[in-house]
N, C-alpha and C positions, 0 to 999 in steps of 0.2 A: 415538569419530570420528577419522570418517578427514581428515586436514588441510585437503590439498587434492579441495575440492565442485568439484562446476557447476553455475549458476544458468541458468535459463527464464523469461525476463522475452517475457511476449504481447501485442506491440501490435499489436491491432487494431482496426475500422472498423465499429463499430454500428449497426442495420437498425431500420424498425417491425416486426422477429421473433422472437422471442422463440427462438423452434426450428429459426431461423437460426442465430443469434447463439450457441448452445449449439455450433453442431454446429462453430462457423469455428471457437469454442473449444478444442470439443477434437480437434479435425482438428491445429492447432496444438500441443497438448499433446504429442499423440500424434506432430509432429516434430522438439517439441525433447527428448523422451526420444529414438529414434532417431537425436540426434546429441549423448546421453549428459546432461542435463540435471539434476542428480537435484532440485532444490527446482522445484519452477515456479508462477510467479504470474501470477493475469490480472489484467485491470486495472478498478477501480471500477466496478459497478452495469454489469455487462457484457451482464445479457440483456434491454436496451430503450437503447435511445435516451437519454438525459439527461435526464430530466422533471423535475427540477430548476426548467428552465429558466421556469417556472410556474406558479400555485398550482392544481392540480385533482380533487376525487375521486375522478375516472375512474382516477387511476393506481395508485391504491393495488389495488389488481384487479392490477396486476403483482406485487405483495408475495405471500411461501412463506411455511411453517413449514420449521425447523430441528430431526430432520431435514424432506427435501423433494421436491420430480423434481432438483430439481440436485443437491440434496449426496449422491443415489443413483444420477446416472447417474458421478456426477466421482469416487467412492468407488471408483464400477467399474473407471475410466480408469485414480486413480491406481494399486490393485492392479496392473492387467493390465502397467502400466507400473517398476509397483517404486518409484516416484517421492512426496515431499511433493508437493502442490497448496494452494495457495494459494485457496479462493474467495470473494469477494467474493459476495455474496446481501443483495436488499430483503428485511428479516426480520421476519412479522410473526408476532409475539409472544404480542400475545393481539388479541380482535376492538380494533381503534381505539388498536394500541398498536405502535409499529411504527421498527425500529433496521435504519441502515446500517450490517452485517456482514461480517465473515469466518471461514469454516472452514477449520479446519490440516486436512489429512489427511495423516497417513501413507502412507509404502511400503504397508504391508501393507494401505492402504482403511481403515483404521479415525480414527474424528475425533478430536484429541486434540484441542482447543479451539478456543474460540470469541472471537470481540473484536466492541466495539460499539463507532461513530466516538464519541469524547468528545469532542470537538470540531464542533460542527455552527456551517455556514454560514449568514447569511441575507446574500446581496449581489445585484447582481441580478443577475439570468443563473444565482444557485443560489442557489435558497430553497428551501433541504435544512432551515429549523426548520420548517417545511409540516407535513413528509412526517417523520422522524427523532426520534422523543428518543433525546437526549444518552445514552452508553454508562453503563451500570451496573458494571460487569464488571473497571472498573481495566487497567491497564496489565499486561502480564507473559511471560513466555516461555513460550514448550516445547517440549521435546521432540522432535527430529523421530531420522528416523533416523540421516539425515547431517551436520544441524547443532542449537541451539541456534540458533531466531528467537522473531524479533517482529514483529507487525501492528502496521500504524497503517496507518489512509485520509485521503489526500484532508488535507483541513483540520491535520490532526493534522503535518501534516509542517514547520508554519510555526509550531508550537511545542517550544522544547529542553528541557523542564517534562517530555514523555511522553518523546522517545528517553530524553533521562537515566532518566527511572522507568524506562525498559522496561530500556534500559542494564543496568541494578542490578539488575539478576534474570538474570544471563546468557545475554541475546543474545548471538550471533554476530552478526546479519545481523537486521537492521532491513526489513522489504520496509514499502515506501510505493505500495500498490496505486489510482490516482490516477485524474478527471477531470478536468481541468483544459486552459483550451485560453482565447484571444484575444477576449473582443467585435469583429463584423465596423465596427461603427463605431467601432474605437478606432487612433491612429493608432498607424506600422510602430515606430517606431522607444520609444512610446512600450512595446509591446506585447514586443518583445524588450529592454526592459529589466525584462519582469516574467520574462519565461522565465527569463532569467541569477541573478536574485533566485531564482525558486522549484529552480536546482542552486542554487547558492552557502548554500543555506539549509540543504539537507537535508547537498553534502559537509559542509560547517559541522559538523553531528548526528554525523557520521564522526565527522571529526579531532575534538569533544572528548569522547567516547564512546568510539574507540580500535573501531570497531566498521564492518564491511562497510552501506553501507544502497542498496539497490537499489530503485528508486521503475518502477511501469509505467501507461505513462498510455496513452489511444485517440488515433483517430485520425480525418479526417473532419471534416462543419460539419454541424452539428443544429444548425434555428432562427439564432438568431446568436449559434452557441459555434463558435468554429470550432479544435479541438481539436490541442494544439501535440508532440503523437506527446513525443519527444527520450528513450522511456525510456532510464533507465543502472544503471551499477552503477558505488558508489566505494572504490574500499579504504581501505580505517580510517586512511590516512595521506591522502586526499583525494585521491588520485586520482582520477578517469575513468579506468578498464578498461576500460568502452563505452559507448560512445548510442546508441542505433536514429535514424534519421531522426526532422523531422517531421512529417508525409504520407504517411507508406504502413503497410499491415498488413507488421507485421517481429515470427519469433522472433530473439529476442537472448539470445544463449547465452553463457556465460559464467565462466573457468575463476577458482576461489577461494581463496589459502591462507590456508586459518587461524590455521594460527602468524602471522604480519603483525598479527596485532590485539596477542598475546606481544610483538610488534616491535618496536610500537610504542609499545606502553602501559611498554613498559622505558628505552625513549627517553620521553615525556612522560608522564609519573608522574602525571594528569590524574587518577584516582579518588584518588591518593595521596598526592592533595592540599588533596583539599577542604575544607574548613572548614567539617564542618555541625554544629559548635556556634553556627554564628554568622547559620545560614538560614535561621532560623525563620522571621521573617520573608516569607515568599517568599507565605506560606497568605493574604497580604494582598490584599486588588482593587485598592490603590494605595495607598502610601505618603508621609505629605501631613502630617509630623507637623510643628506649629508653630514655627519659629527661639522 
């Protein structure tokens, strides 16, 4: 695997038109590839508006199987451009059983793996538990033509355990396809603080694990949410290598030197100094021993 690779993050505005959204994504994948991108990530649930703002059984009609229409079209695009593509999908696993998933398509057009979102939120305007069963595939890294990558999805980005377990399986880059934004009623200062917290926690994962982190968000107003964009790539040292705008569609193309992983881990040997003999309690919901 080459040490120098180029990532492409597709920050897009989604419409109430699944075919138009797919066409927009394909156009932006082609654009990213023309700019040299080798691994390209689309935002979470990119084929539709962010429907979990409410609970509506009609929205299950948006789900599709894997393989299905989206993977069929994007495997061809990946192969034609010789790029790896991370494709978020509203997966219908069986009748009445759905996941928030992502498929990893290699540069030869073959699917190399699938991730199902493990942490599923249930908050105002983010009623995902109504739609999605929590993932049961665990945390993994996937060998692709250009790098070994991990994929987590949106709410997963707040949990250090997810990033750690992905990194421990060799992921050099952790991708977070995302759909996150402000409630339109929130005060501006609070909203900005949320954005800063979102970026900071992910940069922390990059530092703690010595990996690159790449987060891809959508933009635009949908219902009560204003998606804040700000897609970015962090180095293993926590530096923001590139950041997109808050409100515009963009294709962010970012060069990454995978040699920085070794450099960072040798300087900050967190993996070496982990006390794995002392962490068994991490599987507890809460440690409430009586003194």
